[in-house]
Predicted model as a PDB file, atoms N, CA, C, CB and O in Angstrom, pLDDT in the B-factor column:
MODEL        1                                                                  
ATOM      1  N   MET A   1     -15.743  36.524   3.628  1.00 65.00           N  
ATOM      2  CA  MET A   1     -16.040  36.119   2.228  1.00 65.00           C  
ATOM      3  C   MET A   1     -14.579  35.476   1.664  1.00 65.00           C  
ATOM      4  CB  MET A   1     -16.608  37.528   1.282  1.00 65.00           C  
ATOM      5  O   MET A   1     -14.523  34.508   0.905  1.00 65.00           O  
ATOM      6  N   VAL A   2     -13.592  36.096   2.106  1.00 70.00           N  
ATOM      7  CA  VAL A   2     -12.136  35.746   1.446  1.00 70.00           C  
ATOM      8  C   VAL A   2     -11.975  34.325   2.206  1.00 70.00           C  
ATOM      9  CB  VAL A   2     -10.693  37.023   1.833  1.00 70.00           C  
ATOM     10  O   VAL A   2     -11.512  33.358   1.602  1.00 70.00           O  
ATOM     11  N   GLY A   3     -12.369  34.245   3.528  1.00 72.00           N  
ATOM     12  CA  GLY A   3     -12.142  33.099   4.218  1.00 72.00           C  
ATOM     13  C   GLY A   3     -12.674  31.768   3.787  1.00 72.00           C  
ATOM     14  O   GLY A   3     -12.081  30.689   3.755  1.00 72.00           O  
ATOM     15  N   ILE A   4     -13.806  32.031   3.487  1.00 74.00           N  
ATOM     16  CA  ILE A   4     -14.827  31.039   2.881  1.00 74.00           C  
ATOM     17  C   ILE A   4     -14.265  30.521   1.561  1.00 74.00           C  
ATOM     18  CB  ILE A   4     -16.289  31.739   2.617  1.00 74.00           C  
ATOM     19  O   ILE A   4     -14.287  29.304   1.371  1.00 74.00           O  
ATOM     20  N   LYS A   5     -13.727  31.396   0.561  1.00 77.00           N  
ATOM     21  CA  LYS A   5     -13.176  31.071  -0.569  1.00 77.00           C  
ATOM     22  C   LYS A   5     -11.744  30.036  -0.296  1.00 77.00           C  
ATOM     23  CB  LYS A   5     -12.904  32.477  -1.297  1.00 77.00           C  
ATOM     24  O   LYS A   5     -11.497  28.982  -0.882  1.00 77.00           O  
ATOM     25  N   LEU A   6     -10.796  30.815   0.942  1.00 71.00           N  
ATOM     26  CA  LEU A   6      -9.775  29.933   1.116  1.00 71.00           C  
ATOM     27  C   LEU A   6     -10.051  28.522   1.674  1.00 71.00           C  
ATOM     28  CB  LEU A   6      -8.902  30.555   1.894  1.00 71.00           C  
ATOM     29  O   LEU A   6      -9.405  27.544   1.298  1.00 71.00           O  
ATOM     30  N   ALA A   7     -11.044  28.458   2.592  1.00 71.00           N  
ATOM     31  CA  ALA A   7     -11.386  27.033   2.993  1.00 71.00           C  
ATOM     32  C   ALA A   7     -11.880  26.242   1.976  1.00 71.00           C  
ATOM     33  CB  ALA A   7     -12.343  26.969   4.023  1.00 71.00           C  
ATOM     34  O   ALA A   7     -11.552  25.056   1.981  1.00 71.00           O  
ATOM     35  N   ALA A   8     -12.678  26.701   1.013  1.00 73.00           N  
ATOM     36  CA  ALA A   8     -13.382  25.860   0.067  1.00 73.00           C  
ATOM     37  C   ALA A   8     -12.094  25.355  -0.971  1.00 73.00           C  
ATOM     38  CB  ALA A   8     -14.709  26.790  -0.747  1.00 73.00           C  
ATOM     39  O   ALA A   8     -12.096  24.248  -1.509  1.00 73.00           O  
ATOM     40  N   SER A   9     -11.001  26.371  -1.150  1.00 78.00           N  
ATOM     41  CA  SER A   9     -10.025  26.132  -2.131  1.00 78.00           C  
ATOM     42  C   SER A   9      -9.168  24.990  -1.623  1.00 78.00           C  
ATOM     43  CB  SER A   9      -9.210  27.393  -2.433  1.00 78.00           C  
ATOM     44  O   SER A   9      -8.743  24.141  -2.406  1.00 78.00           O  
ATOM     45  N   TYR A  10      -8.877  24.952  -0.175  1.00 78.00           N  
ATOM     46  CA  TYR A  10      -7.807  24.231   0.388  1.00 78.00           C  
ATOM     47  C   TYR A  10      -8.438  23.138   1.061  1.00 78.00           C  
ATOM     48  CB  TYR A  10      -6.934  25.039   1.291  1.00 78.00           C  
ATOM     49  O   TYR A  10      -7.972  22.026   0.813  1.00 78.00           O  
ATOM     50  N   CYS A  11      -9.431  23.217   1.886  1.00 82.00           N  
ATOM     51  CA  CYS A  11      -9.796  22.232   2.928  1.00 82.00           C  
ATOM     52  C   CYS A  11     -10.419  21.052   2.125  1.00 82.00           C  
ATOM     53  CB  CYS A  11     -10.843  22.860   4.060  1.00 82.00           C  
ATOM     54  O   CYS A  11     -10.158  19.889   2.431  1.00 82.00           O  
ATOM     55  N   PHE A  12     -11.355  21.413   0.958  1.00 84.00           N  
ATOM     56  CA  PHE A  12     -12.084  20.395   0.454  1.00 84.00           C  
ATOM     57  C   PHE A  12     -11.141  19.409  -0.230  1.00 84.00           C  
ATOM     58  CB  PHE A  12     -13.124  20.918  -0.442  1.00 84.00           C  
ATOM     59  O   PHE A  12     -11.288  18.210   0.008  1.00 84.00           O  
ATOM     60  N   PRO A  13     -10.175  19.824  -1.068  1.00 86.00           N  
ATOM     61  CA  PRO A  13      -9.185  18.792  -1.648  1.00 86.00           C  
ATOM     62  C   PRO A  13      -8.700  17.823  -0.569  1.00 86.00           C  
ATOM     63  CB  PRO A  13      -7.908  19.517  -2.294  1.00 86.00           C  
ATOM     64  O   PRO A  13      -8.779  16.603  -0.717  1.00 86.00           O  
ATOM     65  N   VAL A  14      -8.162  18.446   0.595  1.00 87.00           N  
ATOM     66  CA  VAL A  14      -7.486  17.769   1.646  1.00 87.00           C  
ATOM     67  C   VAL A  14      -8.297  16.647   2.328  1.00 87.00           C  
ATOM     68  CB  VAL A  14      -7.083  18.757   2.636  1.00 87.00           C  
ATOM     69  O   VAL A  14      -7.825  15.584   2.733  1.00 87.00           O  
ATOM     70  N   VAL A  15      -9.632  17.051   2.400  1.00 86.00           N  
ATOM     71  CA  VAL A  15     -10.616  16.088   2.961  1.00 86.00           C  
ATOM     72  C   VAL A  15     -10.995  14.875   1.855  1.00 86.00           C  
ATOM     73  CB  VAL A  15     -11.988  16.956   3.395  1.00 86.00           C  
ATOM     74  O   VAL A  15     -11.209  13.715   2.208  1.00 86.00           O  
ATOM     75  N   VAL A  16     -11.032  15.247   0.729  1.00 88.00           N  
ATOM     76  CA  VAL A  16     -11.403  14.232  -0.232  1.00 88.00           C  
ATOM     77  C   VAL A  16     -10.215  13.259  -0.248  1.00 88.00           C  
ATOM     78  CB  VAL A  16     -11.720  14.850  -1.682  1.00 88.00           C  
ATOM     79  O   VAL A  16     -10.378  12.043  -0.145  1.00 88.00           O  
ATOM     80  N   THR A  17      -8.956  13.871  -0.386  1.00 90.00           N  
ATOM     81  CA  THR A  17      -7.688  13.066  -0.379  1.00 90.00           C  
ATOM     82  C   THR A  17      -7.715  12.127   0.946  1.00 90.00           C  
ATOM     83  CB  THR A  17      -6.334  14.097  -0.386  1.00 90.00           C  
ATOM     84  O   THR A  17      -7.499  10.928   0.769  1.00 90.00           O  
ATOM     85  N   PHE A  18      -7.934  12.536   2.095  1.00 90.00           N  
ATOM     86  CA  PHE A  18      -7.931  11.718   3.123  1.00 90.00           C  
ATOM     87  C   PHE A  18      -8.965  10.638   3.130  1.00 90.00           C  
ATOM     88  CB  PHE A  18      -8.014  12.458   4.197  1.00 90.00           C  
ATOM     89  O   PHE A  18      -8.710   9.544   3.634  1.00 90.00           O  
ATOM     90  N   CYS A  19     -10.192  10.922   2.556  1.00 88.00           N  
ATOM     91  CA  CYS A  19     -11.309   9.870   2.346  1.00 88.00           C  
ATOM     92  C   CYS A  19     -10.878   8.902   1.541  1.00 88.00           C  
ATOM     93  CB  CYS A  19     -12.551  10.373   1.768  1.00 88.00           C  
ATOM     94  O   CYS A  19     -11.094   7.740   1.885  1.00 88.00           O  
ATOM     95  N   LEU A  20     -10.144   9.189   0.237  1.00 90.00           N  
ATOM     96  CA  LEU A  20      -9.840   8.324  -0.604  1.00 90.00           C  
ATOM     97  C   LEU A  20      -8.628   7.323  -0.183  1.00 90.00           C  
ATOM     98  CB  LEU A  20      -9.620   9.044  -1.743  1.00 90.00           C  
ATOM     99  O   LEU A  20      -8.521   6.179  -0.626  1.00 90.00           O  
ATOM    100  N   LEU A  21      -7.761   7.907   0.710  1.00 90.00           N  
ATOM    101  CA  LEU A  21      -6.693   7.114   1.062  1.00 90.00           C  
ATOM    102  C   LEU A  21      -7.152   6.034   2.222  1.00 90.00           C  
ATOM    103  CB  LEU A  21      -5.524   8.065   1.520  1.00 90.00           C  
ATOM    104  O   LEU A  21      -6.595   4.948   2.386  1.00 90.00           O  
ATOM    105  N   ILE A  22      -8.133   6.466   2.906  1.00 90.00           N  
ATOM    106  CA  ILE A  22      -8.688   5.482   3.868  1.00 90.00           C  
ATOM    107  C   ILE A  22      -9.381   4.315   3.081  1.00 90.00           C  
ATOM    108  CB  ILE A  22      -9.732   6.197   4.860  1.00 90.00           C  
ATOM    109  O   ILE A  22      -9.216   3.155   3.458  1.00 90.00           O  
ATOM    110  N   ARG A  23     -10.143   4.610   2.010  1.00 89.00           N  
ATOM    111  CA  ARG A  23     -10.822   3.580   1.314  1.00 89.00           C  
ATOM    112  C   ARG A  23      -9.798   2.846   0.532  1.00 89.00           C  
ATOM    113  CB  ARG A  23     -11.933   4.117   0.437  1.00 89.00           C  
ATOM    114  O   ARG A  23      -9.977   1.638   0.376  1.00 89.00           O  
ATOM    115  N   LEU A  24      -8.789   3.388   0.038  1.00 91.00           N  
ATOM    116  CA  LEU A  24      -7.798   2.602  -0.680  1.00 91.00           C  
ATOM    117  C   LEU A  24      -6.807   1.832   0.124  1.00 91.00           C  
ATOM    118  CB  LEU A  24      -7.080   3.452  -1.533  1.00 91.00           C  
ATOM    119  O   LEU A  24      -6.166   0.953  -0.453  1.00 91.00           O  
ATOM    120  N   LYS A  25      -6.613   2.055   1.360  1.00 90.00           N  
ATOM    121  CA  LYS A  25      -5.762   1.353   2.050  1.00 90.00           C  
ATOM    122  C   LYS A  25      -5.972  -0.163   2.244  1.00 90.00           C  
ATOM    123  CB  LYS A  25      -5.694   1.954   3.176  1.00 90.00           C  
ATOM    124  O   LYS A  25      -5.005  -0.912   2.383  1.00 90.00           O  
ATOM    125  N   SER A  26      -7.147  -0.574   2.251  1.00 87.00           N  
ATOM    126  CA  SER A  26      -7.387  -1.973   2.268  1.00 87.00           C  
ATOM    127  C   SER A  26      -7.019  -2.489   0.829  1.00 87.00           C  
ATOM    128  CB  SER A  26      -8.900  -2.291   2.683  1.00 87.00           C  
ATOM    129  O   SER A  26      -6.466  -3.581   0.703  1.00 87.00           O  
ATOM    130  N   ILE A  27      -7.282  -1.820  -0.095  1.00 89.00           N  
ATOM    131  CA  ILE A  27      -6.795  -2.381  -1.491  1.00 89.00           C  
ATOM    132  C   ILE A  27      -5.290  -2.336  -1.686  1.00 89.00           C  
ATOM    133  CB  ILE A  27      -7.433  -1.554  -2.684  1.00 89.00           C  
ATOM    134  O   ILE A  27      -4.725  -3.166  -2.398  1.00 89.00           O  
ATOM    135  N   ILE A  28      -4.700  -1.455  -1.111  1.00 87.00           N  
ATOM    136  CA  ILE A  28      -3.116  -1.586  -1.069  1.00 87.00           C  
ATOM    137  C   ILE A  28      -2.506  -2.642  -0.437  1.00 87.00           C  
ATOM    138  CB  ILE A  28      -2.523  -0.521  -0.460  1.00 87.00           C  
ATOM    139  O   ILE A  28      -1.548  -3.279  -0.875  1.00 87.00           O  
ATOM    140  N   LYS A  29      -3.231  -2.857   0.875  1.00 85.00           N  
ATOM    141  CA  LYS A  29      -2.724  -4.061   1.666  1.00 85.00           C  
ATOM    142  C   LYS A  29      -3.061  -5.385   0.788  1.00 85.00           C  
ATOM    143  CB  LYS A  29      -3.481  -4.133   3.218  1.00 85.00           C  
ATOM    144  O   LYS A  29      -2.111  -6.159   0.671  1.00 85.00           O  
ATOM    145  N   GLU A  30      -4.142  -5.716   0.223  1.00 85.00           N  
ATOM    146  CA  GLU A  30      -4.332  -6.788  -0.691  1.00 85.00           C  
ATOM    147  C   GLU A  30      -3.386  -6.844  -1.791  1.00 85.00           C  
ATOM    148  CB  GLU A  30      -5.609  -6.741  -1.213  1.00 85.00           C  
ATOM    149  O   GLU A  30      -3.028  -7.964  -2.157  1.00 85.00           O  
ATOM    150  N   PHE A  31      -2.943  -5.866  -2.351  1.00 85.00           N  
ATOM    151  CA  PHE A  31      -2.089  -5.761  -3.587  1.00 85.00           C  
ATOM    152  C   PHE A  31      -0.595  -6.121  -2.763  1.00 85.00           C  
ATOM    153  CB  PHE A  31      -2.202  -4.020  -4.464  1.00 85.00           C  
ATOM    154  O   PHE A  31       0.203  -6.821  -3.386  1.00 85.00           O  
ATOM    155  N   GLN A  32      -0.298  -5.752  -1.678  1.00 81.00           N  
ATOM    156  CA  GLN A  32       0.930  -6.187  -1.053  1.00 81.00           C  
ATOM    157  C   GLN A  32       0.973  -7.589  -0.889  1.00 81.00           C  
ATOM    158  CB  GLN A  32       1.134  -5.575   0.205  1.00 81.00           C  
ATOM    159  O   GLN A  32       1.951  -8.227  -1.280  1.00 81.00           O  
ATOM    160  N   LYS A  33      -0.062  -8.162  -0.310  1.00 81.00           N  
ATOM    161  CA  LYS A  33      -0.143  -9.576  -0.112  1.00 81.00           C  
ATOM    162  C   LYS A  33       0.103 -10.346  -1.450  1.00 81.00           C  
ATOM    163  CB  LYS A  33      -1.513  -9.927   0.484  1.00 81.00           C  
ATOM    164  O   LYS A  33       0.954 -11.226  -1.578  1.00 81.00           O  
ATOM    165  N   SER A  34      -0.755  -9.905  -2.447  1.00 82.00           N  
ATOM    166  CA  SER A  34      -0.560 -10.563  -3.802  1.00 82.00           C  
ATOM    167  C   SER A  34       0.774 -10.597  -4.277  1.00 82.00           C  
ATOM    168  CB  SER A  34      -1.326  -9.919  -4.821  1.00 82.00           C  
ATOM    169  O   SER A  34       1.274 -11.592  -4.803  1.00 82.00           O  
ATOM    170  N   GLY A  35       1.447  -9.343  -4.068  1.00 81.00           N  
ATOM    171  CA  GLY A  35       2.933  -9.469  -4.446  1.00 81.00           C  
ATOM    172  C   GLY A  35       3.898 -10.255  -3.724  1.00 81.00           C  
ATOM    173  O   GLY A  35       4.913 -10.656  -4.293  1.00 81.00           O  
ATOM    174  N   THR A  36       3.647 -10.521  -2.438  1.00 80.00           N  
ATOM    175  CA  THR A  36       4.324 -11.260  -1.636  1.00 80.00           C  
ATOM    176  C   THR A  36       4.252 -12.679  -2.042  1.00 80.00           C  
ATOM    177  CB  THR A  36       3.910 -11.039  -0.369  1.00 80.00           C  
ATOM    178  O   THR A  36       5.275 -13.362  -2.087  1.00 80.00           O  
ATOM    179  N   VAL A  37       2.975 -13.197  -2.370  1.00 80.00           N  
ATOM    180  CA  VAL A  37       2.680 -14.528  -2.638  1.00 80.00           C  
ATOM    181  C   VAL A  37       3.496 -14.788  -4.032  1.00 80.00           C  
ATOM    182  CB  VAL A  37       1.031 -14.776  -2.715  1.00 80.00           C  
ATOM    183  O   VAL A  37       4.091 -15.838  -4.276  1.00 80.00           O  
ATOM    184  N   SER A  38       3.427 -13.673  -4.897  1.00 83.00           N  
ATOM    185  CA  SER A  38       4.079 -13.875  -6.121  1.00 83.00           C  
ATOM    186  C   SER A  38       5.523 -14.076  -6.177  1.00 83.00           C  
ATOM    187  CB  SER A  38       3.806 -12.873  -6.879  1.00 83.00           C  
ATOM    188  O   SER A  38       6.099 -14.841  -6.951  1.00 83.00           O  
ATOM    189  N   ILE A  39       6.108 -13.267  -5.220  1.00 80.00           N  
ATOM    190  CA  ILE A  39       7.614 -13.331  -5.023  1.00 80.00           C  
ATOM    191  C   ILE A  39       7.934 -14.700  -4.411  1.00 80.00           C  
ATOM    192  CB  ILE A  39       8.163 -12.126  -4.053  1.00 80.00           C  
ATOM    193  O   ILE A  39       8.978 -15.280  -4.709  1.00 80.00           O  
ATOM    194  N   VAL A  40       7.146 -15.158  -3.658  1.00 79.00           N  
ATOM    195  CA  VAL A  40       7.596 -16.546  -2.941  1.00 79.00           C  
ATOM    196  C   VAL A  40       7.245 -17.647  -4.031  1.00 79.00           C  
ATOM    197  CB  VAL A  40       6.701 -16.879  -1.373  1.00 79.00           C  
ATOM    198  O   VAL A  40       7.952 -18.654  -3.999  1.00 79.00           O  
ATOM    199  N   LEU A  41       6.345 -17.590  -4.894  1.00 80.00           N  
ATOM    200  CA  LEU A  41       6.149 -18.804  -5.701  1.00 80.00           C  
ATOM    201  C   LEU A  41       7.369 -18.555  -6.868  1.00 80.00           C  
ATOM    202  CB  LEU A  41       4.436 -18.920  -6.362  1.00 80.00           C  
ATOM    203  O   LEU A  41       7.983 -19.576  -7.175  1.00 80.00           O  
ATOM    204  N   VAL A  42       7.673 -17.607  -7.377  1.00 83.00           N  
ATOM    205  CA  VAL A  42       8.731 -17.273  -8.356  1.00 83.00           C  
ATOM    206  C   VAL A  42      10.171 -17.821  -7.562  1.00 83.00           C  
ATOM    207  CB  VAL A  42       8.711 -15.475  -8.723  1.00 83.00           C  
ATOM    208  O   VAL A  42      11.075 -18.341  -8.215  1.00 83.00           O  
ATOM    209  N   ALA A  43      10.238 -17.679  -6.436  1.00 80.00           N  
ATOM    210  CA  ALA A  43      11.490 -18.005  -5.780  1.00 80.00           C  
ATOM    211  C   ALA A  43      11.520 -19.358  -5.513  1.00 80.00           C  
ATOM    212  CB  ALA A  43      11.718 -17.277  -4.571  1.00 80.00           C  
ATOM    213  O   ALA A  43      12.623 -19.903  -5.540  1.00 80.00           O  
ATOM    214  N   CYS A  44      10.469 -20.062  -5.244  1.00 79.00           N  
ATOM    215  CA  CYS A  44      10.459 -21.454  -4.999  1.00 79.00           C  
ATOM    216  C   CYS A  44      10.602 -22.202  -6.455  1.00 79.00           C  
ATOM    217  CB  CYS A  44       9.088 -21.852  -4.194  1.00 79.00           C  
ATOM    218  O   CYS A  44      11.223 -23.262  -6.548  1.00 79.00           O  
ATOM    219  N   GLN A  45      10.072 -21.663  -7.417  1.00 82.00           N  
ATOM    220  CA  GLN A  45      10.218 -22.257  -8.708  1.00 82.00           C  
ATOM    221  C   GLN A  45      11.795 -22.057  -9.215  1.00 82.00           C  
ATOM    222  CB  GLN A  45       9.122 -21.560  -9.729  1.00 82.00           C  
ATOM    223  O   GLN A  45      12.258 -22.763 -10.110  1.00 82.00           O  
ATOM    224  N   GLY A  46      12.512 -21.093  -8.595  1.00 83.00           N  
ATOM    225  CA  GLY A  46      13.667 -20.984  -9.014  1.00 83.00           C  
ATOM    226  C   GLY A  46      14.831 -21.655  -8.215  1.00 83.00           C  
ATOM    227  O   GLY A  46      16.027 -21.517  -8.473  1.00 83.00           O  
ATOM    228  N   GLY A  47      14.223 -22.504  -7.070  1.00 83.00           N  
ATOM    229  CA  GLY A  47      14.944 -23.408  -6.219  1.00 83.00           C  
ATOM    230  C   GLY A  47      15.542 -22.791  -5.043  1.00 83.00           C  
ATOM    231  O   GLY A  47      16.457 -23.317  -4.409  1.00 83.00           O  
ATOM    232  N   VAL A  48      14.975 -21.584  -4.739  1.00 78.00           N  
ATOM    233  CA  VAL A  48      15.300 -20.976  -3.458  1.00 78.00           C  
ATOM    234  C   VAL A  48      14.630 -21.473  -2.404  1.00 78.00           C  
ATOM    235  CB  VAL A  48      15.103 -19.663  -3.442  1.00 78.00           C  
ATOM    236  O   VAL A  48      13.551 -22.021  -2.632  1.00 78.00           O  
ATOM    237  N   ASP A  49      15.117 -21.388  -1.062  1.00 80.00           N  
ATOM    238  CA  ASP A  49      14.370 -22.193   0.013  1.00 80.00           C  
ATOM    239  C   ASP A  49      13.328 -21.169   0.513  1.00 80.00           C  
ATOM    240  CB  ASP A  49      15.385 -22.769   1.288  1.00 80.00           C  
ATOM    241  O   ASP A  49      13.476 -19.949   0.589  1.00 80.00           O  
ATOM    242  N   TYR A  50      12.232 -21.915   0.842  1.00 77.00           N  
ATOM    243  CA  TYR A  50      10.975 -21.051   1.216  1.00 77.00           C  
ATOM    244  C   TYR A  50      11.374 -20.389   2.388  1.00 77.00           C  
ATOM    245  CB  TYR A  50       9.600 -21.863   1.479  1.00 77.00           C  
ATOM    246  O   TYR A  50      11.150 -19.179   2.359  1.00 77.00           O  
ATOM    247  N   GLU A  51      11.970 -20.880   3.554  1.00 80.00           N  
ATOM    248  CA  GLU A  51      12.093 -19.998   4.711  1.00 80.00           C  
ATOM    249  C   GLU A  51      13.036 -18.864   4.336  1.00 80.00           C  
ATOM    250  CB  GLU A  51      12.609 -20.774   5.975  1.00 80.00           C  
ATOM    251  O   GLU A  51      12.783 -17.781   4.863  1.00 80.00           O  
ATOM    252  N   GLU A  52      14.054 -18.926   3.536  1.00 79.00           N  
ATOM    253  CA  GLU A  52      15.028 -17.819   3.054  1.00 79.00           C  
ATOM    254  C   GLU A  52      14.157 -16.784   2.335  1.00 79.00           C  
ATOM    255  CB  GLU A  52      16.226 -18.403   2.021  1.00 79.00           C  
ATOM    256  O   GLU A  52      14.324 -15.587   2.570  1.00 79.00           O  
ATOM    257  N   THR A  53      13.336 -17.161   1.562  1.00 76.00           N  
ATOM    258  CA  THR A  53      12.527 -16.181   0.764  1.00 76.00           C  
ATOM    259  C   THR A  53      11.653 -15.518   1.855  1.00 76.00           C  
ATOM    260  CB  THR A  53      11.609 -16.903  -0.466  1.00 76.00           C  
ATOM    261  O   THR A  53      11.716 -14.292   1.952  1.00 76.00           O  
ATOM    262  N   ARG A  54      10.914 -16.155   2.614  1.00 75.00           N  
ATOM    263  CA  ARG A  54      10.054 -15.474   3.671  1.00 75.00           C  
ATOM    264  C   ARG A  54      10.856 -14.661   4.466  1.00 75.00           C  
ATOM    265  CB  ARG A  54       9.318 -16.419   4.568  1.00 75.00           C  
ATOM    266  O   ARG A  54      10.330 -13.586   4.754  1.00 75.00           O  
ATOM    267  N   ARG A  55      12.101 -14.877   4.955  1.00 78.00           N  
ATOM    268  CA  ARG A  55      12.877 -13.926   5.973  1.00 78.00           C  
ATOM    269  C   ARG A  55      13.116 -12.745   4.882  1.00 78.00           C  
ATOM    270  CB  ARG A  55      14.493 -14.660   6.740  1.00 78.00           C  
ATOM    271  O   ARG A  55      12.793 -11.625   5.276  1.00 78.00           O  
ATOM    272  N   LEU A  56      13.570 -12.829   3.738  1.00 74.00           N  
ATOM    273  CA  LEU A  56      13.817 -11.780   2.796  1.00 74.00           C  
ATOM    274  C   LEU A  56      12.673 -10.979   2.611  1.00 74.00           C  
ATOM    275  CB  LEU A  56      14.248 -12.273   1.547  1.00 74.00           C  
ATOM    276  O   LEU A  56      12.843  -9.789   2.877  1.00 74.00           O  
ATOM    277  N   VAL A  57      11.527 -11.321   2.218  1.00 72.00           N  
ATOM    278  CA  VAL A  57      10.266 -10.751   2.174  1.00 72.00           C  
ATOM    279  C   VAL A  57       9.791 -10.043   3.434  1.00 72.00           C  
ATOM    280  CB  VAL A  57       9.371 -11.748   1.830  1.00 72.00           C  
ATOM    281  O   VAL A  57       9.400  -8.876   3.441  1.00 72.00           O  
ATOM    282  N   GLU A  58       9.846 -10.748   4.378  1.00 73.00           N  
ATOM    283  CA  GLU A  58       9.291  -9.907   5.796  1.00 73.00           C  
ATOM    284  C   GLU A  58      10.347  -8.875   6.092  1.00 73.00           C  
ATOM    285  CB  GLU A  58       9.113 -10.957   7.293  1.00 73.00           C  
ATOM    286  O   GLU A  58       9.974  -7.773   6.493  1.00 73.00           O  
ATOM    287  N   GLY A  59      11.569  -9.115   5.941  1.00 71.00           N  
ATOM    288  CA  GLY A  59      12.589  -8.217   6.048  1.00 71.00           C  
ATOM    289  C   GLY A  59      12.390  -6.896   5.334  1.00 71.00           C  
ATOM    290  O   GLY A  59      12.744  -5.859   5.894  1.00 71.00           O  
ATOM    291  N   ALA A  60      11.805  -6.873   4.043  1.00 65.00           N  
ATOM    292  CA  ALA A  60      11.653  -5.940   3.152  1.00 65.00           C  
ATOM    293  C   ALA A  60      10.648  -5.068   3.545  1.00 65.00           C  
ATOM    294  CB  ALA A  60      11.442  -6.438   1.963  1.00 65.00           C  
ATOM    295  O   ALA A  60      10.672  -3.877   3.232  1.00 65.00           O  
ATOM    296  N   TYR A  61       9.591  -5.673   4.342  1.00 61.00           N  
ATOM    297  CA  TYR A  61       8.321  -4.912   4.647  1.00 61.00           C  
ATOM    298  C   TYR A  61       8.473  -4.242   6.008  1.00 61.00           C  
ATOM    299  CB  TYR A  61       7.033  -5.875   4.647  1.00 61.00           C  
ATOM    300  O   TYR A  61       7.491  -3.634   6.433  1.00 61.00           O  
ATOM    301  N   LYS A  62       9.764  -4.286   6.861  1.00 58.00           N  
ATOM    302  CA  LYS A  62       9.966  -3.689   8.053  1.00 58.00           C  
ATOM    303  C   LYS A  62      10.471  -2.476   8.048  1.00 58.00           C  
ATOM    304  CB  LYS A  62      10.651  -4.358   8.765  1.00 58.00           C  
ATOM    305  O   LYS A  62      10.675  -1.888   9.111  1.00 58.00           O  
TER     306      LYS A  62                                                      
ENDMDL                                                                          
END                                                                             
């Protein structure tokens, strides 16, 4: 009986968390792409070279 309560108390939240993370992974990737585009646009408007900005952004995500 104690084992069942222990499993219900700890395993269920872990499983739910993993399911949510898997579902949110694609949303996080899209948010990252959107942020990258915004960075490049602001840099280009500020007169920074596109290639230089691209190298800086790509280096930040490695």
